[in-house]
N, C-alpha and C positions, 0 to 999 in steps of 0.2 A: 658420664654413672648413669644419668638418666634413657641416655640412648640404649645403656645394657635392658634397662629394665623393661623399656619398651619392648625391645626386639622381644625378650623370654614374656610375657604376657602376650606377646601380639600371637606366635608360634602354637603357646599352650592356648590360646582362644581355640585357633582351629581346632586344635587337638579334641581337646572338650568337649566342640561341637560333635565332632562325629561319634564321638566316646556316646555323649548321652543319646543321638539316634539311634545308634546302636541297641539302646536296651527297649527301647519303646515298643518292640513284639510283645514283651511280655505283657500288657496287657488286654490279649489277645488271646490268651492261654488258658484261661477257664472256659472258653465256650466249649470245651471237648473234654479237658479233662475233669473229672471230679472229687479224684480222691488219690494222692498218693503216699503210699507207705512203704514202709522200709526195716530191715534187719539185716546181722550181720553172722556171718556163717562163724559156729563157734567149735567146729571139730576141725580136725586135721584134713576129713575125710570131705572131697564137693561134696555137697548137696545136688540130687538129680533135681528138675524137673518138677518130678510131681514129688519129691520130698517140700520142694521149696513151697509149691502149691499147697502144701499141705500146713504149712506152717504158718502162712499169709490166711489160713482157714483157722487156725487157733487163738488168733487174736492178739499174739504177743510179738507186735509189730510196732515199730512207731514212726509218727506222721514229721516228715520234716517242716521249719519252719519258715525256708522257702522251696523254691525248686532249684534253685543253683545250691548243688549237695557236693561237700568236701568230707573225704572221712582220713584225711590226713596219708600218711606213709607207714603200714603195717599189708603182713601177709595177709589177711583176713579177706573173704569173700563178700560181699556185698548185693543183697538182693531188693530189688527194687518193682515192685507193684503200682502200675498207674491204672484205675478207674477209669475208662473211657464212656461219654454217650454222646451218641451219633442218633441226632432226632431227625433225619429225613429218611427219606426210605429209599437210599440210594448211596453207594459206596463212597466215602469221601477221601478223596486224596491226600495226605500228609505227610511229611518229612519229622522226625524224630533227631534231634540232636541229641545223642547219649552222653558223651565224652570227650575230655581232652585229650588230645592227639597220642599222651603219652603213655595212656593208660593201656597195660600190657593184655587184656581177655575180657573178652565183650561178646554174652551172650543173648538175642535177644527172641523173644517170644509173643508171637500175639493169637490172642485166645477168647475165643468166645464160649457159647452154651456146647454148642455143636462139637469142641476141640482146639487141638492146633492148629490154625489157619494158616503160619507161616512163621520159620525163622531164619537168623540171620546168627555169623559169627563170625568177629574182627577184634582189630585192634594190633597192638605195633608188636606183640609176640610173634609175628607173620608177618611175609609180606604187605608191603601197601597193595590197596584193593581199592577199588571204588565206593566205599562208603566211607575215604580218608578222606576231608574239605579240608586242604589248607588252612590255619586259622581259623574255623569257625571247629574242626574235630571229625569223628565219627558219626555219619550223619547216616539213616535206615530210609527207606523210601516205602512206604507202605499204606495199601486201601483197608480203610477203617471201616467194615460192616455196620448194616445201619442197627441201631439197638445199640446194647449195653455189650464191650468186649473190655480185655484187658493186656494192657503190655508189660511181660515181666523181661526186667533188665537184670544180668548178673554180670558184675563186674568186680573183678581182680587185676591188684600189678603192685608190683615191688614201689613202683614211685609213687607220688601222690595220687590217690584214688578222687578224680575230681570228676562230679557227673555234673554239667547245667543242662537238666532237663528242659527242652521245649520241644511242641509237636503244634509245627507251622505248616500254615498253606503254601501256595506256589508264591505270591506276592508275596508275602512275609520272608520267607526263604530266600528270595531275589534281592528284599530290601536289605535285610538283614547280611549277605553274602557280600552285597555292594559295601554297604555301610565300613565293614568290614576289612575289605580291603582295600580300600581309599582312603580309611584310617591307619592301616596298614603300609601305604604306600606313602602315607605324607610321613608317619617317622619314620620309617628305611629312606625316605629322601632328605629329611631335618640331617639324622645322625650318618648316611654317603656323603652328606655333601660338608659335612664338619670333617670328616674325615679326609677326605680328598684337600679340599682346605689347607690341614695341618699339615697332609703329606707335602702339599709347594710350597707351604711356608718351610717347611724341613730341608725340601730339595732346594729351598732358594738361598737360605741363607743358614742350614745345616746348627739349627737347634736341637738338641733334643729333646725337649722339654716336647713341641709340637710333633715328634716321633713316638714318643712315650702316650701322647695322648689319643692319638691315631690309633695305635697299638687298643690301648683300653678300649677304646668306645667299637673299634673291630670285633672284639671279646664279644661284648655284648650283643650283635648284630648277628654274628656265628650261632651265641645263645639261642636271639627270639626264634630266627631262622630253623634251628633245629627244634624248639621244644612247642612251636606252632604249627608243626609239621609239615611248611614247605620244603623242608631239605629231604624228606620222607618219600613224600610224593613227588619231587621232583627228580630229586639228584641222588639219590643214593634208595632206592624202592625196592632192591633186592639184598641190601645187607641190613640183616639184625642187629649185628654187632656193633654197627654206627649207630643206628637208630637208637638202639639200647645204651648206647657209652658215652656220646657226643655231646649231648647235652651235659653231660656231670661234669667231663671233663673240661668242657668250656667254660663253665661254671668256677672251676678251681681257677683256670687259667685268667678269668677274667680278674678274679681279687687277687693273684696275684700280679699281674699286669697295672692294677690300680694300684698295687705296692712301689711299683718301680716309676710309677709317673709322680706319685706321693712323692717318695725319696729325691727325685731328680728334680722335681718344682721346689720342694721345701729346704732345697740344696744341705740332705740329713748326710749324703756322703763325705762333704766337705766339713761341716762343724759338730757332727757325731758319728765318726767313723766307726765306733763300734755298734750304738744302734743302728747301724746301718746293717753290719754283718750279719743281727741277730734279724734282721727281716727279712735278709737274704735265709739264713738257716732256716726263718718260719716257711718260705714259699717253698722252698728244694723240699722240707718237709710235706709241705702239702702236696706238692705234686707226687713224689714216690710215695705218702700214703694211698692215691686216686689210683697209678698204677699198680700198687700192689694187689689193691681191693675191686681192682676189674681184671687184674692178671688171675684172683683165684675167685670168681667170679662170685663176689660176695657183694650183688647187685641191690640188694637192701641195706647193707651198711655203707654201701659208698654213696647212696642218694642219700641219705643220712649225714655223712660226712660231709657233702658238697652242700648243700641248704647252710648248716653250723657253719663251717670253714668259710662260706662268703658272707655271712650276716658279722661272722667275728673279724674278715678282713677290714669288713667297711667301717664296723668301729672303729678298731685301728687306725684306720685312716683318721677322722675325726678326733681321738685323742690324740694323734702325730699334730693335727691343726693346733688342736690345743696348745703344745707344750711349745710348738714353735710360734707362737703369734705374734714375739715381737720380734723375730728374727729372720722373716722373709715377709720380704712385698707383697701383698694382696693375700695373705692366707685370711684375714677375715673373711673375703668372698668366696676362699674356698673352702674355706669349715662350711659357710652357707651351701653352697654344692652339692656338697657330702653329705650333707645334712639332708638333704632333699632324696638322694639318693636311698641313705640309708632306712630312714622314713619309708617310705617308698619299698625298698626291699623287704624291710620290716612286716610291713603290710599284706605284702605277696607272699613272704614266709606261711604269715600266720594263717591266713586264708587256706590255702592251700594243706595246711596242715590241720587244719578245721579249728583251731583254737579261735578263729570270729569270723563272721559270718564272710561266706564266700558269693560271691556278687562280683560284678561287671569290674566295677572298682577298684573294688578288693584285688582280684585276680590281678590287675594292671597298675597295680600301685608302684609295681617294679617300673613299668613302662613310664608312668607318668613322672616318675623319680629321674629317671635318666634323664630324658628327655629335660625337664630342669636341669640337673647336675651339669649335661653334654653342654648346655647352650650358654651358661654362668662360664664354665670352665675352660670355652672354646672362645670366649671372649676375651675372657682375664690373657688366655694364653697369645688368643692375636694381641693386646694391648703390651704385653712384655715383649711380645719380638716386636712390636714395633719399637719398642725403648733401647732393646738391644740391637736393632738394624740403625737408628740415630745416634747410636753410640758408637755402631762400626763407621758409619760417617764420619760424625767428626772426628774418631781416631786417624779414618783415612785421610780426613782433610785436616788435621794438626802434622802428620806426615807427610805434606806433599806441600803445606804452604807454611809462611812465616807468615806467624799470628800477628805481629806488630804491623808490615804493611802491606800482609794480605794479598803477595805477591808469591811466584815458585820458590821456594826451595833449590837448596844446590841439587837434592837428590831427584828432584823433581824436575829441574831446569836438564838434567841430563839425560833423564828418559826421553823424555821431549823433543830435547835437542839430538837426540841419535834417528829419531822417526826423522826427524825435520833432513838430516841427512842422507836419510835412505831414499828416503821422496827424490831429493836434491840431486840422486846417481840416478832416479828415474828418469826422472824429465829432461835431465841435462841441461837446468837452471843452477844459477848465480845465489850464493846466499851471502849475506854478512853479519859479522861481528862486530855488535859493540860493547864497551866494557867501560862503565863510567864510575868514578870517586867523587864524592862530595867533598869540595874544598876545603878545607880547616875545621872538617866536623869535630875534632876533639876541642878545638878553643870553643866553639857553640855551648858542648855536652860543661866545658868548664865555666865560661862567662854565665850560663842561666841556667844549669840544671839538668841532670838525666830525663827528665820529667820534660820539658822544651825540646830535648835532643830525642825523646822518642816522636814527641811531635811534628817536629821536623821531618824526621824519617815516612813518616807516614804522608807529611805535605809533598815528600816527595814523591810517592806511591802515584799519585793521584793523579798529577802530573803527567808520570810517566803512562797512564792508565789512558787518561785522556788524548792524550797525542801518538795512540800507538793507531795498528791496524788489529783487526781481529783476529789475523794470523801471528802474528808477533807474538814472542814469547819471552816475556820479563820475568826476573827471579832477583831475589836478593842475595850476593851472592856470599857476603861475609859483613860483617859492622857496617862501615857507609857507602862499601858497594855493591854495585846493582849491572845487573848483564843483561842484553837485548838480541834477539836471531832473527836477523828479519830474514825472512825464506823469497826467492823472488827477487832479490835486489842489489844490482852491481855498488861497485866502488862509489860512483859518483851520485848514485842516491843515496848509498848510505849516509854520504859526506853530509849530503842537503837534508838528510832528516838529521842528523844529531847535529849539526850547526844550529838546525832551527829550535830542539831542542834544548841546546845550550843557551841559547839568546831565550826563550820563555820562560827555565830556572831562574836566569839571572836578572827579567826583569817580573817575575811573582816573587817577593818575597812572604816569607811566612808572618802570618800576623801572629801577635801575642795579641793579649788585652788591652798592655801598655803600650806595645812599642813594634814596629817591624825588625822583623830579621833577616838582612840581605844572605842569600845563599847563592852562592857559585858552584859548579862541576867540570870538570875534565875528563875528558872522553879519547878513547881507544878506539879506533875500527880495524878489523881485518876481515878482507875480503878472501871467499875460497872461489879460489882459481885454477889450480893445480888439483882437484881431490882431496882436498887436506881433509884429515877431522877434527871431529869438533875439540877433542882437546889441543889439537896443534892452533886452533884459530883459536882459542884462547890463549894459549901460550904468544900466539902474534898479537893479539887486542891487548894484550897483557903488557907487553912492552912498550908499544904505541900509547897505552896510560900514561906508562911510566915517563915517557917523554914530552908529554903534556904538560906533568907536572914539572919538570922539570926544566918546562920552556915558559913557567911563568905560571903555569893554571886557568882556570876557565878560559878554555881552547879544547879544540877538536885537533888532533892527529891521527889522520890518516895513514894509513899503509901505505899507500904511494902519498911522497909527501910534496908530490911535482901536480897532482888535482889541484884543480881550482876551485875554490868556494862558490859553488851554486846556490839556485834558491831553491823550496821547499818544493816546489810546483815540479821539478823532476824526479823527488820519491814519491 
């Protein structure tokens, strides 16, 4: 658990340091800006620049509490007036950061006592131009004349009208751009690494938790790339339809993918099928509603719906976690993760709506929240998949090995044996098959109990492992019978090995706490000389084992009874 939180704190510390640095430019703004006022257009008819200038002279204006301004989601245009004082006798080069990349329409007027010096027009209702700086927003380079001048900004948008006003010199601009882009690189690097890691986990062990988690984070990455202007600037500069709708569509898909992940992660589809069906209907209606609003070109309603749907969906994820708190492992950590995301999302939503003050931290609340959430969920998913993998390995082991003797079971022996036969066919080398049966094992069980009988079998298994080669195949065939496949071993070598093994078992009694239990075993050998199959070798060895028991037990019966018993060195 400590490793989880250390990792989270480390990643977030890196991110916050860059975020904090990114706000440092505001301390220098008052050197040129002397006053900021604004008003909203009341009429449905847009005001001309002359009318707006006259309105500012009337004094019916407002002063924003800060230079980060957000006016929520509405159709009204907003006019902002910046009073600028250049105390030098030369023109000052400055960059005006005017609006976020999703603002539809911007008109900028640089004015002094002699009239309008220059005008600019931009926004995402027209194809991407040089004023769009991804990650920063719409920026305008200008020369401020000596003395007093004014900058008028008209902004209008069916999306949240957010205007983080800043007037920066060249050094401040470069510093801010570098900090924002490094921060974005860290963010995307973390999230893409988490997506890639979970895709690899899914492809490796086929767990849907990892796939749905990757989809959930991928949707957020697309949303972030879209609303920060990277997509509009680099991918679809000439497509206004994609620019105006991709963010809204992906916000809905981000919420839907989150519900799909939650449903599978909390196993809602297993223990609450009706609730799972309700979530599917809710998700389908969300997608259908967004598609309908976009098809009808109701962009303002689509924007409001996207924000409300994502906010409601995040709260639903928390509610689902609470309802399943005691039903699913790691639900508490899941709740913590989703609450981080919800809190960040709500802060961002309220800031762009203008409900709370808009600043760097409130605007990026969703980013901070998702980094927390993604990291916590990634660790949870990784641990869960580790458990699944351990369960898979355990199940595979139990299906392949005898749990008492820790030897291959019959199924695994046959699979390995057939491979050994195929290799023998390729290399033209002889192999031998040994079948072994513990003498009077039923008597051991009847005399000492089944517990001692089990310990006796474990004792025999250890002896077999100790006295076989690495490539020999040993298995428990059933009951007290064992089989050994000896690759690259002829009849004489097999007889020498088996006789040595018989003598070792006879000379190594099982030592109970109170007494020694004498054990002997009988063996039958079959050697592959004429391309016999594994099944045929088993039948031959079984017949020789039967003969060994008929001849008095505690003996080795080779396939060729005329072979002399030689020493172990020949094996």
